[in-house]
C-alpha positions as a printed Julia matrix, in Angstrom:
118×3 Matrix{Float64}:
 65.9   158.76  124.59
 68.49  156.79  124.93
 71.17  157.36  121.77
 73.77  154.87  120.66
 75.91  156.2   118.32
 79.18  153.99  117.39
 81.95  154.25  115.04
 85.52  152.98  114.82
 85.17  150.08  112.51
 86.65  149.4   109.22
 88.7   146.72  106.9
 91.78  145.1   108.65
 93.92  142.55  107.66
 93.82  139.26  109.87
 95.91  139.44  112.84
 94.97  143.31  113.19
 93.67  145.46  115.35
 90.83  148.26  115.55
 88.79  150.25  118.46
 85.24  150.77  118.58
 83.54  153.48  120.16
 79.77  153.89  121.45
 79.06  157.18  122.05
 75.78  157.28  124.71
 73.34  159.67  124.68
 70.27  159.8   127.2
 70.91  157.77  130.07
 73.77  158.16  132.78
 76.27  155.23  131.85
 77.6   154.23  135.19
 74.2   153.31  135.98
 74.01  150.34  133.15
 75.36  147.54  132.62
 76.78  147.68  128.63
 77.03  145.28  125.92
 78.63  145.3   122.29
 77.11  143.09  119.93
 77.44  141.45  116.6
 75.2   140.92  113.59
 76.14  138.81  110.81
 73.72  139.05  107.8
 70.71  136.66  108.42
 71.77  136.21  112.02
 70.6   137.52  115.46
 72.8   139.73  117.22
 74.8   138.23  119.16
 76.71  139.46  122.73
 79.98  139.37  122.52
 81.14  141.67  125.7
 79.64  142.9   128.91
 80.67  145.58  131.2
 78.87  145.62  134.12
 78.43  148.91  136.6
 80.53  147.3   138.97
 83.53  146.76  136.36
 83.33  143.78  136.26
 83.67  141.95  132.28
 81.92  138.75  130.36
 83.23  137.96  126.77
 81.69  135.22  124.58
 84.06  132.12  124.52
 85.32  133.04  121.29
 86.57  136.28  121.68
 87.7   135.79  124.94
 91.92  137.08  124.81
 91.57  138.82  122.0
 88.46  141.47  122.82
 88.72  143.89  125.99
 85.51  146.02  126.94
 85.93  148.88  128.86
 84.01  151.64  129.78
 84.73  155.8   130.83
 81.66  156.99  132.58
 83.01  160.56  132.59
 82.23  160.6   128.23
 79.45  158.02  128.75
 81.48  156.03  126.4
 82.24  152.27  125.72
 84.78  151.03  123.89
 85.59  147.81  122.33
 89.58  147.11  121.83
 89.69  143.99  119.18
 92.65  142.36  118.82
 94.46  139.51  116.71
 90.9   139.85  114.19
 89.66  136.57  112.35
 87.78  136.64  109.32
 85.16  135.34  111.3
 84.67  138.55  113.36
 83.3   140.22  110.57
 80.13  141.72  111.62
 78.3   144.92  111.84
 78.78  145.91  115.96
 76.42  147.92  118.4
 76.44  148.56  121.6
 73.26  148.89  123.91
 72.39  148.27  127.88
 72.23  144.86  128.34
 70.34  142.64  130.98
 71.6   139.59  131.13
 72.6   138.98  127.69
 69.9   140.14  126.04
 69.7   144.02  124.94
 67.32  146.59  127.76
 66.63  149.26  124.64
 64.96  148.68  121.79
 66.37  151.31  120.18
 69.63  150.6   118.71
 72.23  153.05  116.55
 73.62  152.82  113.28
 76.31  149.87  114.18
 79.78  149.96  112.46
 80.92  147.53  110.38
 83.99  145.12  110.98
 85.48  143.81  108.0
 88.43  140.95  108.0
 89.93  140.06  105.26
 93.53  139.45  103.51
């Protein structure tokens, strides 16, 4: 069974940086497109960054130039480097495999809370 364990969130001031990690088990990461999603209260999860098996990346417009998704297939881990954080980036962040812009698996990790506030 696939499992995702996200970590690295926290409280940061506007303009600050964080790096999120997602340890994946149950699948071979190199065979799957992967994405980072975020969710705020009352809203659906939003895909913000995607990394494909051919190492291409895509981002939602609101994070382009500030977030970088990467992966270490040997460690079965996906990362999200977040720079110049803004209050509107405050959310719980999750990872999952992606099919287009949708999550591939129904199971989700616990997520990691990112709060951007002065």
